[in-house]
C-alpha positions as CSV (number, residue, x, y, z in Angstrom):
1,M,32.4,138.4,145.9
2,S,30.7,135.0,145.7
3,D,27.0,134.5,146.5
4,Y,27.9,132.7,149.7
5,N,30.1,135.6,150.8
6,V,27.5,138.2,149.8
7,N,24.7,136.4,151.7
8,N,27.0,135.9,154.7
9,F,27.9,139.6,154.6
10,R,24.3,140.7,154.4
11,S,23.4,138.4,157.3
12,A,26.3,139.8,159.3
13,K,25.3,143.4,158.4
14,Q,21.7,142.8,159.4
15,K,22.9,141.5,162.8
16,V,25.2,144.5,163.3
17,N,22.4,146.9,162.4
18,E,20.1,145.2,164.8
19,F,22.8,145.4,167.4
20,Y,23.3,149.1,167.0
21,K,19.6,149.8,166.9
22,S,19.4,148.2,170.4
23,I,22.4,150.3,171.5
24,R,20.8,153.5,170.4
25,A,17.5,152.7,172.0
26,F,18.8,151.2,175.2
27,G,22.2,152.7,175.5
28,I,21.3,156.4,175.1
29,L,17.7,157.0,176.0
30,E,17.2,154.2,178.5
31,M,20.6,154.7,180.1
32,S,20.0,158.4,180.5
33,Q,16.6,157.7,182.1
34,Q,18.0,155.0,184.4
35,L,21.0,157.1,185.5
36,R,18.7,160.0,186.3
37,K,16.5,157.6,188.3
38,Y,19.4,156.2,190.3
39,S,20.8,159.6,191.0
40,E,17.5,160.8,192.3
41,T,16.8,157.7,194.5
42,F,20.5,157.3,195.5
43,N,20.5,153.5,194.8
44,E,23.7,151.7,194.1
45,P,24.4,151.5,190.3
46,S,26.0,148.1,190.2
47,A,22.9,146.1,189.4
48,F,21.9,148.5,186.6
49,M,25.4,148.5,185.1
50,K,25.6,144.7,185.2
51,G,22.3,144.6,183.3
52,F,23.6,147.1,180.8
53,N,26.7,145.0,180.1
54,D,24.5,141.9,179.7
55,N,22.5,143.7,177.1
56,M,25.7,144.5,175.2
57,V,27.2,141.0,175.5
58,V,24.2,139.1,174.1
59,P,24.1,141.0,170.8
60,Y,27.8,140.5,170.3
61,Q,27.3,136.8,170.8
62,K,24.6,136.7,168.1
63,I,26.9,138.5,165.7
64,A,29.7,136.1,166.4
65,K,27.5,133.1,165.5
66,C,27.1,134.2,161.9
67,M,30.8,135.0,161.4
68,M,33.0,133.0,159.0
69,S,36.7,133.9,159.2
70,T,38.2,136.0,162.0
71,V,40.8,138.7,162.0
72,P,43.8,139.3,164.2
73,K,43.7,141.7,167.1
74,S,46.0,144.2,165.4
75,A,43.6,144.8,162.5
76,L,40.8,146.0,164.8
77,S,42.8,147.2,167.7
78,D,41.3,150.7,168.2
79,F,37.8,149.4,167.3
80,A,38.1,146.6,169.8
81,K,39.2,149.0,172.6
82,V,36.2,151.2,172.1
83,N,33.8,148.2,172.1
84,S,35.5,146.8,175.2
85,T,35.1,150.1,177.0
86,L,31.4,150.2,176.1
87,S,30.5,146.6,176.8
88,G,32.9,145.4,179.4
89,I,34.0,142.5,177.1
90,P,37.8,141.9,177.1
91,T,39.5,143.5,174.1
92,K,41.0,140.2,173.1
93,Q,37.6,138.6,172.7
94,I,36.1,141.5,170.8
95,S,39.0,141.5,168.3
96,R,37.9,138.1,167.1
97,L,34.1,138.8,166.7
98,F,34.0,140.6,163.4
99,P,34.6,138.8,160.0
100,Y,37.2,139.9,157.4
101,S,34.4,140.8,155.0
102,I,33.2,143.5,157.3
103,Q,36.7,144.7,158.2
104,T,37.6,145.2,154.6
105,N,34.5,147.1,153.6
106,P,35.7,150.7,154.2
107,S,32.3,152.5,154.0
108,F,30.5,150.0,156.2
109,F,33.4,149.8,158.7
110,K,33.5,153.6,158.8
111,Q,29.8,153.8,159.5
112,I,30.1,151.4,162.5
113,A,33.2,153.2,163.8
114,E,31.3,156.6,163.6
115,Q,28.4,155.1,165.5
116,Q,30.6,153.8,168.1
117,A,32.5,157.0,168.5
118,H,29.2,158.9,168.8
119,F,28.0,156.5,171.4
120,S,31.3,156.5,173.3
121,K,31.0,160.3,173.5
122,K,27.4,160.0,174.9
123,M,28.6,157.4,177.4
124,S,31.4,159.7,178.5
125,Q,28.9,162.5,179.1
126,L,26.6,160.2,181.0
127,N,29.5,158.9,183.1
128,E,30.4,162.5,184.1
129,Y,26.8,163.1,185.0
130,F,26.7,159.9,187.1
131,Q,29.9,160.8,188.9
132,E,28.5,164.2,189.8
133,A,25.3,162.6,191.0
134,Q,27.4,160.2,193.1
135,R,29.2,163.1,194.7
136,H,25.9,164.8,195.6
137,F,24.7,161.4,197.0
138,D,27.8,161.0,199.2
139,Q,27.6,164.5,200.5
140,K,23.9,164.2,201.2
141,Y,24.2,161.0,203.3
142,R,27.4,162.1,205.0
143,E,25.3,164.8,206.6
144,L,23.6,162.1,208.7
145,E,26.8,161.4,210.7
146,P,25.7,163.8,213.5
147,V,22.3,162.1,213.6
148,I,24.0,158.7,214.0
149,S,25.9,160.1,217.0
150,C,22.8,161.5,218.5
151,L,20.9,158.2,218.2
152,K,23.9,156.4,219.7
153,N,23.6,158.7,222.7
154,C,20.0,157.7,223.0
155,G,20.9,154.0,222.8
156,W,19.6,153.5,219.2
157,V,21.4,151.7,216.4
158,I,20.4,151.8,212.7
159,T,19.7,148.5,211.1
160,P,19.7,147.6,207.4
161,F,15.9,147.7,207.5
162,I,15.3,151.2,208.6
163,E,14.1,153.7,206.1
164,I,17.3,155.8,206.2
165,D,15.8,158.8,204.4
166,E,13.6,159.1,207.5
167,L,16.7,160.1,209.5
168,F,16.9,163.4,207.6
169,K,14.0,164.5,209.8
170,L,16.4,164.3,212.8
171,K,19.1,166.7,211.4
172,G,19.7,169.4,214.0
173,K,17.2,168.0,216.4
174,S,17.6,167.5,220.2
175,R,18.5,164.2,221.8
176,Q,15.0,164.0,223.2
177,F,13.4,164.6,219.8
178,C,15.6,161.9,218.2
179,D,14.8,159.4,221.0
180,Q,11.0,160.0,220.7
181,F,11.2,159.7,216.9
182,M,12.8,156.2,217.2
183,I,10.3,155.2,219.9
184,N,7.4,156.1,217.6
185,Y,9.0,154.5,214.6
186,Y,9.3,151.1,216.3
187,T,6.2,151.1,218.4
188,K,3.5,152.5,216.1
189,N,0.9,150.2,214.7
190,N,1.4,147.7,217.6
191,Y,5.2,147.5,217.1
192,K,4.8,146.7,213.4
193,Q,8.3,147.8,212.2
194,F,9.9,146.1,215.2
195,Y,8.3,142.7,214.5
196,Q,9.1,142.9,210.8
197,E,12.8,143.3,211.7
198,Y,12.5,140.6,214.4
199,E,11.1,138.2,211.8
200,A,14.0,138.9,209.5
201,L,16.4,138.0,212.3
202,L,14.6,134.7,213.1
203,Q,14.6,133.7,209.4
204,D,18.2,134.4,208.9
205,F,19.7,133.7,212.3
206,T,21.0,130.2,211.7
207,D,22.0,128.1,208.8
208,D,21.5,124.8,210.6
209,E,24.5,125.6,212.8
210,E,24.3,123.5,215.9
211,S,25.8,126.2,218.1
212,E,23.1,128.6,217.2
213,K,20.0,126.5,217.6
214,G,19.6,127.1,221.3
215,Y,19.9,130.9,220.9
216,L,17.4,130.8,218.0
217,E,14.9,128.9,220.3
218,Q,15.3,131.6,222.9
219,L,14.7,134.3,220.3
220,E,11.5,132.6,219.1
221,L,10.3,132.2,222.7
222,M,11.0,135.8,223.5
223,E,9.0,136.9,220.5
224,K,6.1,134.8,221.6
225,L,6.2,136.2,225.1
226,V,6.3,139.9,224.0
227,K,3.5,139.4,221.5
228,Q,1.4,138.1,224.4
229,D,2.3,141.1,226.6
230,F,5.2,143.5,225.8
231,N,5.7,144.0,229.5
232,N,7.2,140.5,229.5
233,S,10.3,142.1,227.9
234,K,11.5,143.3,231.3
235,V,12.4,139.7,232.2
236,L,13.9,139.0,228.8
237,I,16.5,141.7,228.5
238,S,19.3,139.8,230.2
239,T,18.8,136.9,227.8
240,A,18.8,139.2,224.8
241,V,22.1,140.8,226.0
242,S,23.6,137.3,226.2
243,I,22.6,136.5,222.6
244,L,24.0,139.9,221.5
245,D,27.3,139.0,223.2
246,F,27.4,135.6,221.6
247,K,26.5,136.8,218.1
248,F,29.1,139.6,218.1
249,V,31.9,137.3,219.2
250,D,30.7,134.7,216.7
251,K,30.7,137.2,213.8
252,M,34.3,138.0,214.7
253,G,35.2,134.4,214.4
254,S,36.3,133.8,217.9
255,I,33.4,131.9,219.5
256,N,35.6,128.7,220.1
257,T,38.3,130.6,222.0
258,N,38.6,132.3,225.4
259,K,38.0,135.6,223.8
260,I,35.0,137.7,225.0
261,T,33.5,140.9,223.7
262,S,35.7,143.7,225.0
263,H,35.0,147.4,224.9
264,H,38.6,148.0,224.0
265,D,38.5,145.6,221.1
266,I,35.5,147.3,219.7
267,V,37.2,150.7,219.9
268,S,40.4,149.3,218.4
269,Y,38.5,147.6,215.5
270,F,36.6,150.8,214.7
271,N,39.9,152.8,214.6
272,D,41.6,150.2,212.4
273,H,38.7,150.0,209.9
274,K,37.0,153.4,209.9
275,D,38.9,154.5,206.8
276,D,38.3,151.3,204.8
277,E,36.8,151.8,201.4
278,R,33.1,151.4,201.5
279,S,29.9,153.1,200.2
280,V,28.6,156.0,202.3
281,L,25.5,154.0,203.4
282,D,27.7,151.1,204.5
283,Y,29.9,153.5,206.4
284,L,26.9,154.9,208.2
285,S,25.8,151.4,209.3
286,F,29.4,150.6,210.3
287,L,29.6,153.9,212.3
288,S,26.2,153.3,214.0
289,L,27.0,149.7,215.0
290,L,30.5,150.2,216.3
291,K,29.7,153.4,218.1
292,M,26.6,151.8,219.7
293,M,28.5,148.7,220.7
294,D,31.3,150.9,222.1
295,N,28.6,152.6,224.2
296,F,26.8,149.5,225.3
297,F,29.9,147.4,226.3
298,Q,31.6,150.0,228.4
299,N,32.2,149.1,232.1
300,G,29.8,150.8,234.4
301,R,30.4,152.8,237.6
302,F,28.7,150.5,240.1
303,R,29.4,152.8,243.1
304,V,26.7,155.2,241.9
305,G,24.1,152.5,242.8
306,V,21.7,150.4,240.8
307,E,19.3,153.4,240.6
308,N,21.9,155.5,238.8
309,T,24.0,153.1,236.7
310,E,23.8,153.5,232.9
311,L,22.1,150.8,230.8
312,T,25.1,148.8,229.6
313,R,25.8,145.1,229.1
314,H,28.1,145.3,232.2
315,A,25.4,146.7,234.5
316,I,22.7,144.3,233.2
317,Q,24.8,141.1,233.3
318,H,26.1,141.9,236.8
319,G,22.7,142.8,238.2
320,R,23.7,146.4,238.8
321,Y,20.8,147.9,237.0
322,D,17.4,148.3,238.8
323,P,14.8,146.3,236.9
324,N,12.2,148.9,237.8
325,R,14.0,151.2,235.4
326,F,13.6,148.9,232.4
327,K,11.4,150.3,229.6
328,N,9.9,148.3,226.8
329,T,12.1,150.3,224.4
330,D,15.2,148.9,226.2
331,F,14.3,145.4,224.9
332,I,13.8,146.8,221.4
333,K,17.2,148.5,221.5
334,V,19.0,145.3,222.4
335,I,17.2,143.2,219.8
336,L,18.0,145.9,217.2
337,L,21.7,145.6,218.1
338,I,21.5,141.8,217.6
339,I,19.9,142.5,214.2
340,A,22.6,145.1,213.2
341,V,25.3,142.6,214.2
342,R,23.7,139.7,212.5
343,F,23.4,141.5,209.1
344,S,26.6,143.5,209.3
345,T,29.3,142.7,206.7
346,D,31.9,144.8,208.4
347,I,32.8,142.7,211.4
348,D,33.2,139.3,210.0
349,N,36.2,137.3,211.2
350,I,38.1,140.2,212.8
351,N,41.1,138.0,213.5
């Protein structure tokens, strides 16, 4: 072998060794720790897995830069498949990354293949561990479905900003307990949590859409008024309900038609999409929003009198709900519904 080929081979070998050193350090120890962390905190793994692939891709690119000749896919077929599984890089690309000098060195190639086989086995074990953790995760949060239903009966929707683990405190509790829990959650520390979510709504409500500017101004003015005196919310609920109606129809892509928010459409949409593939946390948000909208947009029985009608959009907008019955938390509930609609990814462009 010429001096040029020897030096090139040594350079490539050094790069490969560095690559596998990082794999052993990051890919086994770090990945094990991270997967355990994600299984314990029940976060989505996608961001971590993307970062892992990025850490695999970059070393491959460094190796490729010092390559001279390339070899056909057939010569490294099995090897490339293993690397593709580990890294997420297409097999076709990997088959062109290693030089002929490495491929034709049996002992060196065997060493790399053994390392890859060992790492692949570890990865398989970690994948099984992660899948088991995911099953526990799904089962754990599925147990919150009765809590979502209880909150719906109290008029509460869960938003993307709520600390969802807090809801486990409500498992098996009465409707009165759940209602008081949510009241305390959003009113303690001078409505701190409520105002934080309200601010998120204001910041994200419009992207310079002309049709939304007027509604945004109303939301900003309402916030100013309730911060002056939260009792002002009693004269703001009708306006908040109008914005909710607008935003729901807007999210469904039908604002420039004669279509209005219909209780029957909400029920139909829920039934058509309840079995869509989604994460369990997304499903809980979907369940909470659609069930609460179903509840809130039902037609009321006006013959029972304004002193007995249920708090629904229909009763409020038609003046069939006695304003003396309004509570500060009723305003909070409507604003939270707007927030849940605004940040929902499950009701975009229903048509």
